[in-house]
C-alpha positions as CSV (number, residue, x, y, z in Angstrom):
1,M,1.8,-12.3,-13.9
2,I,-0.6,-10.2,-15.9
3,I,-1.5,-6.8,-14.6
4,S,-4.8,-5.5,-15.7
5,E,-5.3,-2.2,-17.5
6,Y,-7.1,-1.1,-14.3
7,T,-4.0,-0.6,-12.2
8,A,-3.0,2.0,-9.6
9,C,0.3,2.4,-7.9
10,F,1.5,4.3,-4.8
11,T,4.4,6.6,-4.2
12,G,5.0,9.0,-1.4
13,H,7.2,10.4,1.3
14,R,9.3,8.3,3.6
15,V,8.6,10.4,6.6
16,L,5.0,11.1,7.5
17,P,4.0,13.4,10.4
18,S,2.6,11.1,13.0
19,A,-0.2,13.6,13.9
20,A,-1.4,13.5,10.3
21,L,-1.4,9.7,10.0
22,P,-5.1,9.1,10.8
23,L,-6.2,11.7,8.3
24,I,-3.8,10.4,5.6
25,K,-5.0,6.9,6.2
26,Q,-8.7,8.0,6.0
27,R,-8.2,9.9,2.7
28,L,-6.2,7.1,1.3
29,S,-8.9,4.6,2.1
30,Q,-11.5,6.9,0.5
31,A,-9.3,7.2,-2.6
32,I,-8.8,3.4,-2.9
33,K,-12.5,2.8,-2.5
34,H,-13.2,5.5,-5.2
35,L,-10.7,3.8,-7.6
36,I,-12.2,0.3,-7.0
37,E,-15.7,1.6,-7.7
38,R,-14.4,2.9,-11.0
39,G,-12.8,-0.5,-12.0
40,V,-9.3,-0.5,-10.6
41,T,-8.5,-4.1,-9.5
42,D,-4.7,-4.1,-9.1
43,F,-2.8,-1.9,-6.7
44,L,1.0,-1.8,-6.8
45,C,3.1,-1.0,-3.8
46,G,6.8,-1.0,-3.0
47,G,6.3,-1.4,0.7
48,A,9.0,1.2,1.5
49,L,9.1,3.1,4.8
50,G,6.5,5.8,5.1
51,F,3.7,6.0,2.6
52,G,4.4,2.6,1.1
53,Q,4.0,0.9,4.5
54,L,0.8,2.8,5.0
55,A,-0.7,2.1,1.5
56,G,-0.3,-1.7,1.5
57,P,-2.4,-2.4,4.6
58,V,-5.1,0.0,3.5
59,V,-5.5,-2.0,0.3
60,L,-5.6,-5.2,2.3
61,E,-8.4,-3.7,4.4
62,A,-10.3,-2.8,1.3
63,K,-9.8,-6.3,0.0
64,R,-12.1,-7.6,2.8
65,K,-15.0,-5.7,1.2
66,Y,-13.8,-6.1,-2.4
67,P,-12.2,-9.6,-2.6
68,H,-11.4,-9.3,-6.3
69,V,-8.8,-6.6,-5.6
70,S,-5.1,-7.5,-5.6
71,L,-2.2,-6.0,-3.8
72,I,1.0,-6.6,-5.8
73,M,4.3,-5.8,-4.1
74,V,6.9,-4.3,-6.5
75,L,10.1,-4.6,-4.5
76,P,13.1,-2.6,-5.6
77,C,15.5,-5.2,-4.2
78,L,15.4,-8.5,-2.3
79,Y,16.8,-7.1,1.0
80,Q,15.2,-3.7,1.0
81,D,14.3,-4.0,4.7
82,E,17.8,-5.2,5.8
83,K,18.7,-2.0,7.7
84,W,15.3,-1.0,8.9
85,A,14.2,-0.9,12.6
86,R,12.4,-4.0,13.8
87,P,8.9,-2.6,13.8
88,A,9.3,-1.4,10.2
89,R,10.6,-4.9,9.1
90,E,7.6,-6.6,10.8
91,R,5.1,-4.3,9.0
92,Y,6.9,-5.0,5.7
93,T,6.8,-8.8,6.1
94,V,3.1,-8.7,6.7
95,L,2.6,-7.1,3.3
């Protein structure tokens, strides 16, 4: 796989305050749109609990408007989600 020179990646906290999630998601969506409009086409995400599971779906939402954008999962290990609670595993498999 060739990753373009116009690549962004995500990292963040594992625990996000639930009251702040709507604002975090809104700002993340704005940042992704800003990057796309400046030429970023590839977004790398590890899909880990917390910010990683928030970032992936926001990129997929942006992909509806910008179909040339790619979400590339960069997994640290094959069974990363093995000990996660069921809802987190389900979100992870959708990515």
